[in-house]
N, C-alpha and C positions, 0 to 999 in steps of 0.2 A: 504493499499499500504506500509506504513512504517513498519507494522507488518511483511509482507512478506520479506522486505529488511532485517530486524533484524534477522529473522529466517535463511535467506540465509547466513548472516554474521556469525551466530553461528555455522552452519554446516561447513563453510569453516574454522573457527577457530578450531573446533574439529578435522577436518582432518589434519590441520597443526600441531596440538598438537600431534596427533598420529604419524605423520611422524617424528616429532622432537624426539619422544621417541624411534624411531627405529622400529616401527611396519611397516611391509611391506605386499604387497599383494602377491597372490600366484605366479604370473608370476615372480616377483622380487626374491622371495625365491627360486623358482626352478632354476632360472638363477644363483643365488649365490651358490646353491648346486652343480650345474654342474661345475662351475668354481673351487670350492673348491676341488671337486673330482679329477679334472685334476692336480691341483697344490700341493695337500697335499703330503708332503714328508714322514711323519711318524706319528704314534699315539699309545697311550696306552689307552685301555678302560677296565672297570671292572663293573660287575653287577651280579645280581641274575636272573636265568632263572627257570621258573616253567612250567612244561609240564603236561597237564591233558589228559592222554591217557589210563589210567588203573583204577584200583580200588581206588587208592589214588594218589595225585599229587606227581610228582617227582621234587625235588629241586636241582639246580646245581649252583655252583659258576663258573663264566666265566670270564677269563682274556684274552684280545686279544692284541698282539703286531703286529704292521704293519710297514714295511719299504719299501719305493719305490725302485724298481718298482713292485716287486711281492713276497716279503718275508712276510710270515704270521706265527705266532705261537698262537695257541688257546689252552689254558689249561682249560679243562672241568672237574670239580670235582663233583662227586656224593656226595651230602651232607650227605645222609643217610648211605652210605657205606664207606665214607672217602677215596675213590679211585679216582685218577686223571688220565685222558688220555690226550694226546696232539696231535692236528692236526698241522702239520708242512709243510710249503712249502719253499724250498730254490732252489738253482741252480740245485741241483741233482734230484729234483722231489717232489712228495707229500708223506708224511708219516702219518701213524696212529701209534702212540707210546703208549705203556702201560708200563711205567717205573717200576712199582712194580713187573712186571713179566719179565722185560728186553726183551719185545717183540717189534719188529718193522715190519712194512709192508710198502714197498715202491712201488709206481706205478706212471705211467705217466698220468697226468690228467690236465685239465684246472681249477680244483678246486682252489679257491671258486667261479670262474666266471661262472661255469656251472649250479649252483643251488643256491637257496636262503638260506642264513644263517641269521637268524633273529638277531643274536648278532653281525654281522659284519657291520660296518659303511658303507662300500662301497655298500653292498646289500641293506641297508636301503635307502641310497641316490638314488641308481639306480631304486628301486621300485617306488619312487616318480617321478623321471624323465620320466620313461617309460610309466606311466599310464596317458593318456590324459583325462581320465574320472575321475581323482582324485577329491576329495572334500577337502576344505581348510577352516580352522577357525583360526583367529588370536586373541589371548588372551593377557592379560597384561604382562604375563611372558613367554608364550609358543605359538608355532605354532602347529596346529594339522592337520594332513593329514589322509585321508582314501583312500586306494588304493587296487587294486586287489591283492590277495595272490597267489604266485606261488611257491608251495611246493610240488614237485612230490612224496614225501614220505608220505604225509598226504592228502588223497582225500577229507577229510572234511573241509580242510582249504579253506575259501571263500574270506576273505578280511582281511586287517590288518590296525590297527590304529597306527599312529606314532606321538609321541610328541617330538618336538625339542625346545630347549630354543632359545632366540633371538640371540645367538651367533651361532646357527645352530648345537649345540652339541646335541647328542642323550640323551633323558631323559627316554623314555619308548616306547616299541613296544608291541602290543597285536595282536595275530593272532586269528581270529574269524571264526566260522562256519556261515553257511547261516542263522541260527536261533540266531545269536549273542552270541553263547556259546563260552567262552574263552578257546582256546586250548593250546596256548603258550603265555607266558608273559615274557618279559625281562625288568627289571628295572635297569637302569645304575646309578651308584653312583660316577663314576669317568670317565672322558674323558680328555686326555691331548694330544693336537696336538704338533708336533715338538719334540717328545720324542727322546732320544738318547739311543743307546744299545751298549753292549759289542761287540767286534768284532766277537765272536763265539756264539752270542745269538741265531742264527737260525741254529746252527750246530746240526746235528742229534745225534751224539754221546754224546755231552754235555747234550742234553735234555733227552736222554734215560738213561744215567748213573746217573743223578741226581735224586735219589730216594726220592719221597715225604715223609716227616717225619710222616705224619698222615695216610699213607697207612696201611690197616689192614692186607695185605698179604705180607710177606717178601720174598725176593729172596731165602733166605736160606731154607724157608719152602717149596718153589717150588722145589728146587734142591734135597732135601731129603724127599720125601713124606712118610708119615706114612703107616703102613700096610693097614689101612682103605682107604687111598687115592689111593691105587693101583687098586682098583676096581671102575668102573664107575657105578653110580646109574642113570640109564637112565631116562631122563625127556621127557614125551610125551607132545607135544604142545596142548594147550587147543583149539586153532582154527585150524581146518582142512577144506579146501574147500569142498563145497557140492559136492557129487558124488565121493568122494575120501575116501579111508580107509587104515588103516595100514595092509599091506600084510605080512610083515616079519620083524623080528628083530633078530640080532645075534651079538655076541661079538667076534671080531677078535683080537688075540694076536699079537702084533708087537714088534720090538726091542725097540720102544719108549713107550711101554705100551699098555693096552687094548683100542680098539676103538669099540664103539657101533654103528652099522649101522641099521637104520630103513628105510624101503622102503614103500612108500605109493603109491598105484595104484588107477587109476580111471580116471575121466574126467580131473583131473589136477594132474598128478603124480609128485612126488618129492622124494628126498632122504635126510635124516637128519642124520648126523654123530656127535658123541660126544666123546671127548677124554680129557685127562689132558693136560693143556697148555705146549707147548714146550718152552724151555728157550729162543730161538731166532728164529724169522721168518724173513728171509731176502733173498736177491738174486736179480736177474734181475728184473727191474721194469716192471710191467704189466699195461695194460690199464684198469683203474677202477676209482672208486671214493668213498669217505667216505659216510656212511649212518648213520644218527643219529637215534638210536633206543631208546626205552623208558628208558633204564637204562645204556646204553653203546654206543660206536661208532663201527659200523661194516664196512666192506669193501665189495663193490659190484664189481664183474667182470662179464662182459657180453660176452658170447660166442655164437654169432648168436642169435637164439631164446632162448637159454638156459642161465640162470643166476646162478651165484654162490655168495651167501652171507655168509660171515664168521664173527664171533664175539666171544668174550670171556666174560663170566659172571659167577660169583659164583664158580670160580676154574675150569671151563670147557670151552674148545674150541668147538664151534659149527660150522658146515658147512652145508649149505642148498643149494641144487642144484635141478633145475627143470625148465620146460617151463612155468613159472608163471609170472604174472605181478609184477612190483616192489611193488605195494601196497599189493599184496598177500604175497609176501616174508616178508615184514615188519610186517604184521599181524601175520604170523606164528611165526616169531622170537620173537615178543613182548609177544606172548601167552606162551612162555616157562618160563617167569619170575614168581617167587614165586609159581611154581608148585611143588607138591610133587613128589618124585621119584617113578617110577613104582614098 
C-alpha cells in the first residue's frame, strides 16, 4: 500500500515539475496559438527552405515581414542563382516582384489566406488549429505537431510536421509524402515578434526599385540585349500529359521582340509561349494568385475552365494556357527547368 502511495506522489511531483517548466498539453498550446494569432501585431522571420521536386534539391533563403492587419513582404532568394523575388501585399493589392528585371505583376487576391505557405507563421498556426486529428508531442525544449498538409500545388504532400519552441516560435516545418518522403523543409533561424518597420517598407515601388546586390542579371543587360539574346532558343517541356503532343511551333516577330508559340493538341491541349522579359509588367489588377514553382514564383489566372500560368526563369518569360488542372500546369512548368534548347 505504501509503495502505491509513493508511486502516486512521484507521478504527481513529475507532473507538477513539468508544469513548472512551462510544458503544456496540446489543448493549452492550441489555445495559446489561437490567441497569439489574433493579437499579434507584427513579426520578422528568417530561414532556409529546401524543396525536393526535381533532380536535385532547391535551396532558398526566406525572409518574411508581417504587419497587422494584412501587410506581408516575403523575399525569396534562389541560393543557386542568386536571384531574389518578392511577394508583397499592401492596401493596393498583391504583387509578385522581380527586382532585377524591374518586373511587377499586381492582382486582387486573398493571398496568403487562400493557400498554405509553409514559411508563413500564420499558415503554420492555422494548420495546427484547423486539424482536429492532429498529433502532439511535448519535449524538453520543443513542441511537435503532425497535421494534414494542404498544398494545392503539390499533389504528393500528405502531412506536415511542425516544431515550435516553448515560446511558440517556429523552429522547423517539414512537408511529407504519404511514404514519409520529405518534400519541403523550412528551418527558421530567427523569429522576432513586435518588429517595427519603415513607413514605406511595404511600398511596391520601394521594393521593386531596390535592386538586390547579388542578382546575377542586371537591368542594364535586360535593356540592351546582345545580338544573341535577340533570338529565343525555345525550350520544350520534359513533361507533356499523356495523349497530348506538340502540333506546331512558330516564331512571331513583335515590336517587343520575337515570341515562340508552341501548340500542343490532344486529350489535354495547351499553348506555351516564350519571349524575352519585358522591362515592366503592370496595369489593372486581375484576379489571381502566386504559385511557387521549383525555381521561381509564377502567377496563376483562372478564366473559367481555362488557366493561365506565367513565370520568368533563365532570362525568358513563359506563358502557359490550357484547360488543365493546377497540378498539371505546375508539372509542365517545372519540367522546363534545366532543359536544353531545341
